[in-house]
C-alpha positions as CSV (number, residue, x, y, z in Angstrom):
1,X,-7.4,33.6,7.0
2,X,-11.0,32.7,6.0
3,X,-11.7,29.8,3.8
4,X,-8.2,28.2,4.3
5,X,-7.7,24.4,4.7
6,X,-6.6,23.3,8.5
7,X,-3.1,23.0,9.1
8,X,-1.1,20.1,10.6
9,X,1.1,20.6,13.8
10,X,4.3,20.9,10.9
11,X,2.2,24.1,9.5
12,X,1.5,22.5,6.1
13,X,-2.0,23.0,4.7
14,X,-4.0,20.1,4.5
15,X,-7.2,19.5,2.3
16,X,-10.1,19.3,4.0
17,X,-10.7,15.7,2.5
18,X,-7.3,14.7,2.9
19,X,-6.2,11.6,4.8
20,X,-3.5,12.1,7.4
21,X,-0.7,9.6,7.9
22,X,2.0,10.6,10.8
23,X,5.7,9.3,10.8
24,X,8.0,9.8,13.6
25,X,11.5,8.4,14.4
26,X,11.6,5.5,16.9
27,X,15.2,4.5,17.1
28,X,17.9,3.8,14.6
29,X,16.0,3.2,11.1
30,X,13.0,2.5,12.6
31,X,9.8,4.6,12.2
32,X,6.3,4.6,13.6
33,X,3.5,5.2,11.1
34,X,0.2,6.4,12.6
35,X,-3.0,5.8,10.5
36,X,-6.1,6.8,12.1
37,X,-6.0,4.8,15.4
38,X,-3.5,2.2,13.9
39,X,0.2,2.2,14.4
40,X,2.3,0.5,12.0
41,X,6.6,0.3,12.1
42,X,9.0,0.3,9.9
43,X,12.7,-0.6,9.7
44,X,15.4,-1.8,7.5
45,X,17.0,-5.3,7.5
46,X,20.3,-6.0,9.3
47,X,22.3,-6.0,6.0
48,X,20.9,-2.3,5.5
49,X,21.8,-0.9,8.4
50,X,18.5,-1.1,10.4
51,X,17.6,-3.7,13.1
52,X,14.7,-5.5,11.3
53,X,12.0,-5.1,13.9
54,X,9.6,-4.4,11.0
55,X,9.2,-4.5,7.0
56,X,10.8,-1.8,5.3
57,X,8.5,1.0,3.4
58,X,9.2,-0.3,-0.1
59,X,8.0,-3.7,1.4
60,X,4.7,-2.1,2.7
61,X,4.6,-0.3,-0.5
62,X,4.2,-3.7,-2.2
63,X,2.1,-5.0,0.6
64,X,-0.3,-2.2,-0.1
65,X,-0.9,-3.4,-3.6
66,X,-1.3,-6.9,-2.6
67,X,-3.9,-6.0,-0.1
68,X,-5.6,-3.9,-2.1
69,X,-6.0,-6.6,-4.7
70,X,-7.0,-9.1,-2.1
71,X,-9.6,-6.6,-0.8
72,X,-11.1,-6.2,-4.4
73,X,-10.8,-10.1,-4.9
74,X,-12.9,-10.6,-1.3
75,X,-15.5,-8.2,-2.3
76,X,-15.7,-9.8,-5.6
77,X,-16.2,-13.1,-4.1
78,X,-18.8,-11.9,-1.6
79,X,-20.9,-10.0,-4.1
80,X,-21.1,-13.4,-5.7
81,X,-21.9,-15.5,-2.8
82,X,-18.6,-17.3,-3.1
83,X,-16.5,-18.1,0.0
84,X,-13.6,-16.1,0.7
85,X,-11.9,-19.0,2.5
86,X,-8.8,-19.9,1.0
87,X,-8.1,-16.8,-1.0
88,X,-4.6,-15.8,-1.5
89,X,-2.4,-13.1,-2.9
90,X,1.3,-13.3,-3.4
91,X,3.5,-9.9,-4.3
92,X,7.0,-10.5,-5.6
93,X,9.1,-7.2,-6.3
94,X,12.4,-6.5,-7.8
95,X,14.4,-3.3,-7.3
96,X,15.8,-1.5,-10.6
97,X,19.3,-2.0,-10.7
98,X,20.0,1.8,-11.5
99,X,19.4,5.2,-10.0
100,X,17.3,6.6,-8.7
101,X,16.4,3.9,-6.2
102,X,13.0,2.4,-7.1
103,X,10.9,-0.7,-7.5
104,X,11.1,-1.6,-11.2
105,X,8.6,-4.4,-11.5
106,X,5.8,-6.1,-9.4
107,X,4.1,-9.2,-10.0
108,X,0.6,-10.0,-8.1
109,X,-0.5,-13.7,-8.2
110,X,-4.0,-14.0,-7.1
111,X,-4.8,-17.8,-5.8
112,X,-8.7,-18.0,-5.8
113,X,-10.2,-19.8,-3.3
114,X,-10.9,-23.8,-4.2
115,X,-14.1,-24.2,-5.8
116,X,-14.3,-20.8,-7.7
117,X,-16.3,-21.7,-11.3
118,X,-13.6,-21.3,-14.0
119,X,-15.9,-19.1,-15.9
120,X,-15.6,-16.8,-13.2
121,X,-11.7,-16.3,-13.4
122,X,-11.8,-13.5,-16.2
123,X,-14.2,-11.7,-14.2
124,X,-12.1,-11.7,-10.9
125,X,-9.0,-10.7,-13.0
126,X,-10.8,-7.8,-14.5
127,X,-11.7,-6.7,-10.6
128,X,-8.4,-7.5,-9.0
129,X,-6.4,-5.5,-11.8
130,X,-8.5,-2.4,-11.3
131,X,-7.9,-1.8,-7.3
132,X,-7.6,1.6,-5.9
133,X,-3.8,1.0,-5.4
134,X,-3.0,-0.4,-9.0
135,X,-5.0,2.6,-10.3
136,X,-3.0,5.2,-8.5
137,X,0.1,3.7,-10.1
138,X,-1.4,3.9,-13.7
139,X,-2.1,7.1,-13.1
140,X,0.6,8.6,-10.7
141,X,-1.0,11.2,-7.9
142,X,0.9,14.5,-8.0
143,X,3.3,14.2,-5.1
144,X,4.6,17.4,-3.4
145,X,7.7,16.9,-0.8
146,X,8.2,20.3,1.5
147,X,10.7,20.6,4.4
148,X,9.5,22.8,6.9
149,X,11.5,24.4,9.9
């Protein structure tokens, strides 16, 4: 039909501007995640029935936020002619004790490189608190899940 979006191998319409990520089963609880020309793996820890060959999807969720914050911090430093060497970001998350299963809290700690002038800290904090992943969590996207034959 003219004017329709292309479809994936699973026959689900995809918008022209969509970023596509494909996930395929590897073994047990392990899955391969293909993102452009990159492959990531996910698994579950041994105590959850997996083989612990890779991070869990939930760990990658927290890692996505932490790396987005790090990217924004790095761009801020670069834009101001400051060294990125020594920049560190740590994410800590906890799971909700009730159902549905979900992350109930994420704590991000940004450790700027040594020598960052103290007067730059508020601006750095403002920039990193508005990374794309953080913005997405504050204004959640519409999520549609469809099972196809």
